HTML snippet that shows the backbone in 3Dmol.js (N, CA, C, O; Angstrom):
<script src="https://3Dmol.org/build/3Dmol-min.js"></script>
<div id="view" style="width:600px;height:400px;position:relative"></div>
<script>
const pdb = `
ATOM      1  N   MET A   1      94.169 109.779  96.396  1.00  0.00           N
ATOM      2  CA  MET A   1      94.424 110.983  97.139  1.00  0.00           C
ATOM      3  C   MET A   1      93.897 110.806  98.559  1.00  0.00           C
ATOM      4  O   MET A   1      92.735 110.451  98.759  1.00  0.00           O
ATOM      5  N   LYS A   2      94.741 111.049  99.523  1.00  0.00           N
ATOM      6  CA  LYS A   2      94.312 110.941 100.916  1.00  0.00           C
ATOM      7  C   LYS A   2      93.289 112.025 101.206  1.00  0.00           C
ATOM      8  O   LYS A   2      93.368 113.135 100.679  1.00  0.00           O
ATOM      9  N   ASN A   3      92.322 111.682 102.059  1.00  0.00           N
ATOM     10  CA  ASN A   3      91.293 112.661 102.386  1.00  0.00           C
ATOM     11  C   ASN A   3      90.698 112.392 103.761  1.00  0.00           C
ATOM     12  O   ASN A   3      90.898 111.332 104.354  1.00  0.00           O
ATOM     13  N   GLN A   4      89.968 113.373 104.242  1.00  0.00           N
ATOM     14  CA  GLN A   4      89.335 113.320 105.567  1.00  0.00           C
ATOM     15  C   GLN A   4      87.828 113.120 105.466  1.00  0.00           C
ATOM     16  O   GLN A   4      87.104 113.350 106.435  1.00  0.00           O
ATOM     17  N   LEU A   5      87.356 112.699 104.312  1.00  0.00           N
ATOM     18  CA  LEU A   5      85.922 112.653 104.068  1.00  0.00           C
ATOM     19  C   LEU A   5      85.177 111.742 105.043  1.00  0.00           C
ATOM     20  O   LEU A   5      84.128 112.126 105.560  1.00  0.00           O
ATOM     21  N   ARG A   6      85.690 110.565 105.298  1.00  0.00           N
ATOM     22  CA  ARG A   6      85.005 109.623 106.192  1.00  0.00           C
ATOM     23  C   ARG A   6      84.818 110.231 107.581  1.00  0.00           C
ATOM     24  O   ARG A   6      83.738 110.135 108.165  1.00  0.00           O
ATOM     25  N   GLY A   7      85.861 110.849 108.101  1.00  0.00           N
ATOM     26  CA  GLY A   7      85.774 111.465 109.426  1.00  0.00           C
ATOM     27  C   GLY A   7      84.811 112.640 109.465  1.00  0.00           C
ATOM     28  O   GLY A   7      84.049 112.798 110.419  1.00  0.00           O
ATOM     29  N   LEU A   8      84.850 113.457 108.429  1.00  0.00           N
ATOM     30  CA  LEU A   8      83.924 114.592 108.368  1.00  0.00           C
ATOM     31  C   LEU A   8      82.478 114.108 108.286  1.00  0.00           C
ATOM     32  O   LEU A   8      81.592 114.651 108.947  1.00  0.00           O
ATOM     33  N   ARG A   9      82.256 113.097 107.481  1.00  0.00           N
ATOM     34  CA  ARG A   9      80.904 112.538 107.333  1.00  0.00           C
ATOM     35  C   ARG A   9      80.431 111.940 108.653  1.00  0.00           C
ATOM     36  O   ARG A   9      79.287 112.152 109.056  1.00  0.00           O
ATOM     37  N   ALA A  10      81.299 111.198 109.324  1.00  0.00           N
ATOM     38  CA  ALA A  10      80.949 110.582 110.600  1.00  0.00           C
ATOM     39  C   ALA A  10      80.649 111.648 111.660  1.00  0.00           C
ATOM     40  O   ALA A  10      79.775 111.464 112.507  1.00  0.00           O
ATOM     41  N   GLY A  11      81.380 112.756 111.601  1.00  0.00           N
ATOM     42  CA  GLY A  11      81.154 113.835 112.544  1.00  0.00           C
ATOM     43  C   GLY A  11      79.762 114.443 112.437  1.00  0.00           C
ATOM     44  O   GLY A  11      79.259 115.018 113.402  1.00  0.00           O
ATOM     45  N   LYS A  12      79.152 114.322 111.291  1.00  0.00           N
ATOM     46  CA  LYS A  12      77.779 114.812 111.073  1.00  0.00           C
ATOM     47  C   LYS A  12      76.755 113.689 111.234  1.00  0.00           C
ATOM     48  O   LYS A  12      75.553 113.923 111.103  1.00  0.00           O
ATOM     49  N   ALA A  13      77.221 112.474 111.516  1.00  0.00           N
ATOM     50  CA  ALA A  13      76.360 111.291 111.636  1.00  0.00           C
ATOM     51  C   ALA A  13      75.588 111.029 110.345  1.00  0.00           C
ATOM     52  O   ALA A  13      74.433 110.606 110.372  1.00  0.00           O
ATOM     53  N   TRP A  14      76.246 111.287 109.213  1.00  0.00           N
ATOM     54  CA  TRP A  14      75.653 111.046 107.902  1.00  0.00           C
ATOM     55  C   TRP A  14      76.112 109.701 107.371  1.00  0.00           C
ATOM     56  O   TRP A  14      77.258 109.301 107.577  1.00  0.00           O
ATOM     57  N   SER A  15      75.226 109.014 106.694  1.00  0.00           N
ATOM     58  CA  SER A  15      75.616 107.799 105.976  1.00  0.00           C
ATOM     59  C   SER A  15      76.246 108.217 104.647  1.00  0.00           C
ATOM     60  O   SER A  15      76.163 109.376 104.241  1.00  0.00           O
ATOM     61  N   GLN A  16      76.871 107.258 103.986  1.00  0.00           N
ATOM     62  CA  GLN A  16      77.393 107.546 102.650  1.00  0.00           C
ATOM     63  C   GLN A  16      76.264 107.979 101.728  1.00  0.00           C
ATOM     64  O   GLN A  16      76.451 108.857 100.887  1.00  0.00           O
ATOM     65  N   SER A  17      75.101 107.374 101.880  1.00  0.00           N
ATOM     66  CA  SER A  17      73.944 107.736 101.051  1.00  0.00           C
ATOM     67  C   SER A  17      73.485 109.160 101.326  1.00  0.00           C
ATOM     68  O   SER A  17      73.121 109.885 100.400  1.00  0.00           O
ATOM     69  N   ASP A  18      73.501 109.571 102.604  1.00  0.00           N
ATOM     70  CA  ASP A  18      73.115 110.944 102.949  1.00  0.00           C
ATOM     71  C   ASP A  18      74.043 111.942 102.263  1.00  0.00           C
ATOM     72  O   ASP A  18      73.589 112.922 101.673  1.00  0.00           O
ATOM     73  N   LEU A  19      75.340 111.684 102.347  1.00  0.00           N
ATOM     74  CA  LEU A  19      76.315 112.584 101.745  1.00  0.00           C
ATOM     75  C   LEU A  19      76.180 112.585 100.226  1.00  0.00           C
ATOM     76  O   LEU A  19      76.228 113.639  99.591  1.00  0.00           O
ATOM     77  N   ALA A  20      76.013 111.422  99.660  1.00  0.00           N
ATOM     78  CA  ALA A  20      75.859 111.318  98.207  1.00  0.00           C
ATOM     79  C   ALA A  20      74.655 112.130  97.732  1.00  0.00           C
ATOM     80  O   ALA A  20      74.735 112.838  96.729  1.00  0.00           O
ATOM     81  N   GLU A  21      73.559 112.027  98.447  1.00  0.00           N
ATOM     82  CA  GLU A  21      72.355 112.773  98.072  1.00  0.00           C
ATOM     83  C   GLU A  21      72.590 114.285  98.159  1.00  0.00           C
ATOM     84  O   GLU A  21      72.155 115.038  97.288  1.00  0.00           O
ATOM     85  N   ALA A  22      73.275 114.718  99.207  1.00  0.00           N
ATOM     86  CA  ALA A  22      73.551 116.148  99.379  1.00  0.00           C
ATOM     87  C   ALA A  22      74.433 116.695  98.253  1.00  0.00           C
ATOM     88  O   ALA A  22      74.336 117.867  97.888  1.00  0.00           O
ATOM     89  N   LEU A  23      75.293 115.830  97.711  1.00  0.00           N
ATOM     90  CA  LEU A  23      76.228 116.250  96.672  1.00  0.00           C
ATOM     91  C   LEU A  23      75.752 115.921  95.253  1.00  0.00           C
ATOM     92  O   LEU A  23      76.353 116.366  94.274  1.00  0.00           O
ATOM     93  N   GLY A  24      74.694 115.157  95.149  1.00  0.00           N
ATOM     94  CA  GLY A  24      74.182 114.792  93.827  1.00  0.00           C
ATOM     95  C   GLY A  24      75.026 113.754  93.107  1.00  0.00           C
ATOM     96  O   GLY A  24      75.141 113.772  91.881  1.00  0.00           O
ATOM     97  N   VAL A  25      75.621 112.842  93.884  1.00  0.00           N
ATOM     98  CA  VAL A  25      76.422 111.754  93.311  1.00  0.00           C
ATOM     99  C   VAL A  25      75.926 110.431  93.887  1.00  0.00           C
ATOM    100  O   VAL A  25      75.041 110.422  94.742  1.00  0.00           O
ATOM    101  N   SER A  26      76.485 109.326  93.430  1.00  0.00           N
ATOM    102  CA  SER A  26      76.069 108.022  93.939  1.00  0.00           C
ATOM    103  C   SER A  26      76.803 107.676  95.240  1.00  0.00           C
ATOM    104  O   SER A  26      77.868 108.215  95.538  1.00  0.00           O
ATOM    105  N   ARG A  27      76.204 106.769  95.994  1.00  0.00           N
ATOM    106  CA  ARG A  27      76.857 106.284  97.210  1.00  0.00           C
ATOM    107  C   ARG A  27      78.181 105.611  96.872  1.00  0.00           C
ATOM    108  O   ARG A  27      79.142 105.693  97.637  1.00  0.00           O
ATOM    109  N   GLN A  28      78.225 104.946  95.719  1.00  0.00           N
ATOM    110  CA  GLN A  28      79.450 104.285  95.290  1.00  0.00           C
ATOM    111  C   GLN A  28      80.572 105.301  95.067  1.00  0.00           C
ATOM    112  O   GLN A  28      81.736 105.004  95.335  1.00  0.00           O
ATOM    113  N   THR A  29      80.231 106.487  94.583  1.00  0.00           N
ATOM    114  CA  THR A  29      81.231 107.542  94.395  1.00  0.00           C
ATOM    115  C   THR A  29      81.811 107.950  95.743  1.00  0.00           C
ATOM    116  O   THR A  29      83.027 108.095  95.877  1.00  0.00           O
ATOM    117  N   ILE A  30      80.962 108.134  96.731  1.00  0.00           N
ATOM    118  CA  ILE A  30      81.431 108.511  98.074  1.00  0.00           C
ATOM    119  C   ILE A  30      82.326 107.413  98.633  1.00  0.00           C
ATOM    120  O   ILE A  30      83.384 107.697  99.195  1.00  0.00           O
ATOM    121  N   ASN A  31      81.907 106.165  98.480  1.00  0.00           N
ATOM    122  CA  ASN A  31      82.718 105.046  98.957  1.00  0.00           C
ATOM    123  C   ASN A  31      84.078 105.026  98.277  1.00  0.00           C
ATOM    124  O   ASN A  31      85.097 104.826  98.939  1.00  0.00           O
ATOM    125  N   ALA A  32      84.108 105.229  96.981  1.00  0.00           N
ATOM    126  CA  ALA A  32      85.369 105.198  96.239  1.00  0.00           C
ATOM    127  C   ALA A  32      86.294 106.340  96.660  1.00  0.00           C
ATOM    128  O   ALA A  32      87.509 106.153  96.734  1.00  0.00           O
ATOM    129  N   ILE A  33      85.736 107.512  96.936  1.00  0.00           N
ATOM    130  CA  ILE A  33      86.563 108.625  97.406  1.00  0.00           C
ATOM    131  C   ILE A  33      87.117 108.304  98.788  1.00  0.00           C
ATOM    132  O   ILE A  33      88.308 108.492  99.037  1.00  0.00           O
ATOM    133  N   GLU A  34      86.273 107.825  99.681  1.00  0.00           N
ATOM    134  CA  GLU A  34      86.706 107.517 101.051  1.00  0.00           C
ATOM    135  C   GLU A  34      87.780 106.438 101.091  1.00  0.00           C
ATOM    136  O   GLU A  34      88.674 106.484 101.936  1.00  0.00           O
ATOM    137  N   THR A  35      87.700 105.479 100.196  1.00  0.00           N
ATOM    138  CA  THR A  35      88.683 104.391 100.178  1.00  0.00           C
ATOM    139  C   THR A  35      89.867 104.695  99.260  1.00  0.00           C
ATOM    140  O   THR A  35      90.700 103.831  98.989  1.00  0.00           O
ATOM    141  N   GLU A  36      89.919 105.941  98.790  1.00  0.00           N
ATOM    142  CA  GLU A  36      91.025 106.447  97.965  1.00  0.00           C
ATOM    143  C   GLU A  36      91.195 105.688  96.650  1.00  0.00           C
ATOM    144  O   GLU A  36      92.303 105.570  96.127  1.00  0.00           O
ATOM    145  N   LYS A  37      90.079 105.175  96.124  1.00  0.00           N
ATOM    146  CA  LYS A  37      90.100 104.496  94.832  1.00  0.00           C
ATOM    147  C   LYS A  37      89.702 105.434  93.700  1.00  0.00           C
ATOM    148  O   LYS A  37      89.815 105.089  92.524  1.00  0.00           O
ATOM    149  N   TYR A  38      89.232 106.629  94.069  1.00  0.00           N
ATOM    150  CA  TYR A  38      88.763 107.598  93.083  1.00  0.00           C
ATOM    151  C   TYR A  38      89.063 108.995  93.599  1.00  0.00           C
ATOM    152  O   TYR A  38      88.769 109.318  94.750  1.00  0.00           O
ATOM    153  N   ASP A  39      89.648 109.818  92.746  1.00  0.00           N
ATOM    154  CA  ASP A  39      89.874 111.216  93.079  1.00  0.00           C
ATOM    155  C   ASP A  39      88.712 112.029  92.512  1.00  0.00           C
ATOM    156  O   ASP A  39      88.397 111.922  91.327  1.00  0.00           O
ATOM    157  N   PRO A  40      88.079 112.836  93.353  1.00  0.00           N
ATOM    158  CA  PRO A  40      86.937 113.607  92.859  1.00  0.00           C
ATOM    159  C   PRO A  40      87.362 114.667  91.854  1.00  0.00           C
ATOM    160  O   PRO A  40      88.500 115.136  91.868  1.00  0.00           O
ATOM    161  N   SER A  41      86.439 115.033  90.992  1.00  0.00           N
ATOM    162  CA  SER A  41      86.682 116.147  90.079  1.00  0.00           C
ATOM    163  C   SER A  41      86.832 117.415  90.916  1.00  0.00           C
ATOM    164  O   SER A  41      86.428 117.454  92.078  1.00  0.00           O
ATOM    165  N   LEU A  42      87.408 118.437  90.321  1.00  0.00           N
ATOM    166  CA  LEU A  42      87.539 119.706  91.054  1.00  0.00           C
ATOM    167  C   LEU A  42      86.183 120.264  91.473  1.00  0.00           C
ATOM    168  O   LEU A  42      86.042 120.691  92.619  1.00  0.00           O
ATOM    169  N   PRO A  43      85.178 120.278  90.596  1.00  0.00           N
ATOM    170  CA  PRO A  43      83.880 120.781  91.056  1.00  0.00           C
ATOM    171  C   PRO A  43      83.315 119.990  92.237  1.00  0.00           C
ATOM    172  O   PRO A  43      82.735 120.575  93.151  1.00  0.00           O
ATOM    173  N   LEU A  44      83.479 118.678  92.225  1.00  0.00           N
ATOM    174  CA  LEU A  44      82.991 117.861  93.337  1.00  0.00           C
ATOM    175  C   LEU A  44      83.802 118.126  94.593  1.00  0.00           C
ATOM    176  O   LEU A  44      83.234 118.229  95.680  1.00  0.00           O
ATOM    177  N   ALA A  45      85.115 118.237  94.468  1.00  0.00           N
ATOM    178  CA  ALA A  45      85.956 118.534  95.628  1.00  0.00           C
ATOM    179  C   ALA A  45      85.570 119.870  96.252  1.00  0.00           C
ATOM    180  O   ALA A  45      85.501 119.987  97.475  1.00  0.00           O
ATOM    181  N   PHE A  46      85.318 120.877  95.420  1.00  0.00           N
ATOM    182  CA  PHE A  46      84.897 122.179  95.940  1.00  0.00           C
ATOM    183  C   PHE A  46      83.514 122.097  96.588  1.00  0.00           C
ATOM    184  O   PHE A  46      83.265 122.764  97.592  1.00  0.00           O
ATOM    185  N   ALA A  47      82.616 121.292  96.028  1.00  0.00           N
ATOM    186  CA  ALA A  47      81.287 121.114  96.616  1.00  0.00           C
ATOM    187  C   ALA A  47      81.392 120.453  97.987  1.00  0.00           C
ATOM    188  O   ALA A  47      80.672 120.825  98.913  1.00  0.00           O
ATOM    189  N   ILE A  48      82.281 119.483  98.117  1.00  0.00           N
ATOM    190  CA  ILE A  48      82.511 118.816  99.405  1.00  0.00           C
ATOM    191  C   ILE A  48      83.037 119.827 100.417  1.00  0.00           C
ATOM    192  O   ILE A  48      82.551 119.893 101.546  1.00  0.00           O
ATOM    193  N   ALA A  49      84.025 120.607 100.014  1.00  0.00           N
ATOM    194  CA  ALA A  49      84.605 121.608 100.910  1.00  0.00           C
ATOM    195  C   ALA A  49      83.547 122.613 101.354  1.00  0.00           C
ATOM    196  O   ALA A  49      83.503 122.987 102.526  1.00  0.00           O
ATOM    197  N   LYS A  50      82.696 123.051 100.430  1.00  0.00           N
ATOM    198  CA  LYS A  50      81.646 124.015 100.758  1.00  0.00           C
ATOM    199  C   LYS A  50      80.635 123.402 101.727  1.00  0.00           C
ATOM    200  O   LYS A  50      80.217 124.051 102.686  1.00  0.00           O
ATOM    201  N   LEU A  51      80.244 122.158 101.475  1.00  0.00           N
ATOM    202  CA  LEU A  51      79.270 121.488 102.325  1.00  0.00           C
ATOM    203  C   LEU A  51      79.773 121.372 103.765  1.00  0.00           C
ATOM    204  O   LEU A  51      79.011 121.566 104.712  1.00  0.00           O
ATOM    205  N   PHE A  52      81.051 121.056 103.924  1.00  0.00           N
ATOM    206  CA  PHE A  52      81.620 120.887 105.266  1.00  0.00           C
ATOM    207  C   PHE A  52      82.236 122.176 105.821  1.00  0.00           C
ATOM    208  O   PHE A  52      82.764 122.190 106.932  1.00  0.00           O
ATOM    209  N   LYS A  53      82.163 123.265 105.030  1.00  0.00           N
ATOM    210  CA  LYS A  53      82.705 124.557 105.457  1.00  0.00           C
ATOM    211  C   LYS A  53      84.159 124.440 105.905  1.00  0.00           C
ATOM    212  O   LYS A  53      84.554 124.949 106.954  1.00  0.00           O
ATOM    213  N   GLN A  54      84.945 123.749 105.069  1.00  0.00           N
ATOM    214  CA  GLN A  54      86.365 123.530 105.330  1.00  0.00           C
ATOM    215  C   GLN A  54      87.158 123.944 104.098  1.00  0.00           C
ATOM    216  O   GLN A  54      86.654 123.833 102.981  1.00  0.00           O
ATOM    217  N   PRO A  55      88.379 124.417 104.274  1.00  0.00           N
ATOM    218  CA  PRO A  55      89.231 124.650 103.101  1.00  0.00           C
ATOM    219  C   PRO A  55      89.495 123.320 102.401  1.00  0.00           C
ATOM    220  O   PRO A  55      89.682 122.292 103.051  1.00  0.00           O
ATOM    221  N   ILE A  56      89.507 123.352 101.108  1.00  0.00           N
ATOM    222  CA  ILE A  56      89.707 122.124 100.332  1.00  0.00           C
ATOM    223  C   ILE A  56      91.012 121.424 100.725  1.00  0.00           C
ATOM    224  O   ILE A  56      91.092 120.196 100.713  1.00  0.00           O
ATOM    225  N   GLU A  57      92.032 122.216 101.074  1.00  0.00           N
ATOM    226  CA  GLU A  57      93.334 121.654 101.438  1.00  0.00           C
ATOM    227  C   GLU A  57      93.277 120.865 102.742  1.00  0.00           C
ATOM    228  O   GLU A  57      94.129 120.009 102.980  1.00  0.00           O
ATOM    229  N   GLN A  58      92.281 121.140 103.595  1.00  0.00           N
ATOM    230  CA  GLN A  58      92.146 120.394 104.847  1.00  0.00           C
ATOM    231  C   GLN A  58      91.439 119.066 104.640  1.00  0.00           C
ATOM    232  O   GLN A  58      91.555 118.162 105.467  1.00  0.00           O
ATOM    233  N   ILE A  59      90.717 118.948 103.554  1.00  0.00           N
ATOM    234  CA  ILE A  59      89.971 117.711 103.288  1.00  0.00           C
ATOM    235  C   ILE A  59      90.780 116.766 102.413  1.00  0.00           C
ATOM    236  O   ILE A  59      90.787 115.556 102.637  1.00  0.00           O
ATOM    237  N   PHE A  60      91.456 117.317 101.422  1.00  0.00           N
ATOM    238  CA  PHE A  60      92.197 116.502 100.456  1.00  0.00           C
ATOM    239  C   PHE A  60      93.684 116.814 100.525  1.00  0.00           C
ATOM    240  O   PHE A  60      94.088 117.973 100.609  1.00  0.00           O
ATOM    241  N   GLU A  61      94.487 115.763 100.488  1.00  0.00           N
ATOM    242  CA  GLU A  61      95.943 115.896 100.513  1.00  0.00           C
ATOM    243  C   GLU A  61      96.516 115.353  99.213  1.00  0.00           C
ATOM    244  O   GLU A  61      96.319 114.189  98.866  1.00  0.00           O
ATOM    245  N   ALA A  62      97.220 116.209  98.511  1.00  0.00           N
ATOM    246  CA  ALA A  62      97.826 115.779  97.243  1.00  0.00           C
ATOM    247  C   ALA A  62      98.890 114.727  97.498  1.00  0.00           C
ATOM    248  O   ALA A  62      99.544 114.762  98.540  1.00  0.00           O
ATOM    249  N   PRO A  63      99.082 113.789  96.573  1.00  0.00           N
ATOM    250  CA  PRO A  63     100.123 112.768  96.734  1.00  0.00           C
ATOM    251  C   PRO A  63     101.489 113.419  96.919  1.00  0.00           C
ATOM    252  O   PRO A  63     101.833 114.394  96.251  1.00  0.00           O
ATOM    253  N   GLY A  64     102.247 112.856  97.838  1.00  0.00           N
ATOM    254  CA  GLY A  64     103.606 113.363  98.069  1.00  0.00           C
ATOM    255  C   GLY A  64     103.682 114.503  99.055  1.00  0.00           C
ATOM    256  O   GLY A  64     104.777 114.953  99.392  1.00  0.00           O
ATOM    257  N   ARG A  65     102.537 114.988  99.533  1.00  0.00           N
ATOM    258  CA  ARG A  65     102.519 116.087 100.518  1.00  0.00           C
ATOM    259  C   ARG A  65     102.173 115.534 101.869  1.00  0.00           C
ATOM    260  O   ARG A  65     101.426 114.561 101.972  1.00  0.00           O
ATOM    261  N   LYS A  66     102.707 116.140 102.913  1.00  0.00           N
ATOM    262  CA  LYS A  66     102.421 115.678 104.269  1.00  0.00           C
ATOM    263  C   LYS A  66     101.891 116.786 105.112  1.00  0.00           C
ATOM    264  O   LYS A  66     101.595 116.579 106.289  1.00  0.00           O
TER     265      LYS A  66
END
`;
const viewer = $3Dmol.createViewer("view");
viewer.addModel(pdb, "pdb");
viewer.setStyle({}, {cartoon: {color: "spectrum"}});
viewer.zoomTo();
viewer.render();
</script>
């Protein structure tokens, strides 16, 4: 799933580890989401959206949508 996570994280000057700690997941999970190798669970996606104060639809793009 395409996402804006890397850009949002960089905008806060956070490392993958910083973001992982804030969300209660591993750095590897953040890396996998950013490289589109893993789609986050709905609770994690909502937690990401809440942390960045963005609508979930602005962070994650469903396959086939532009």
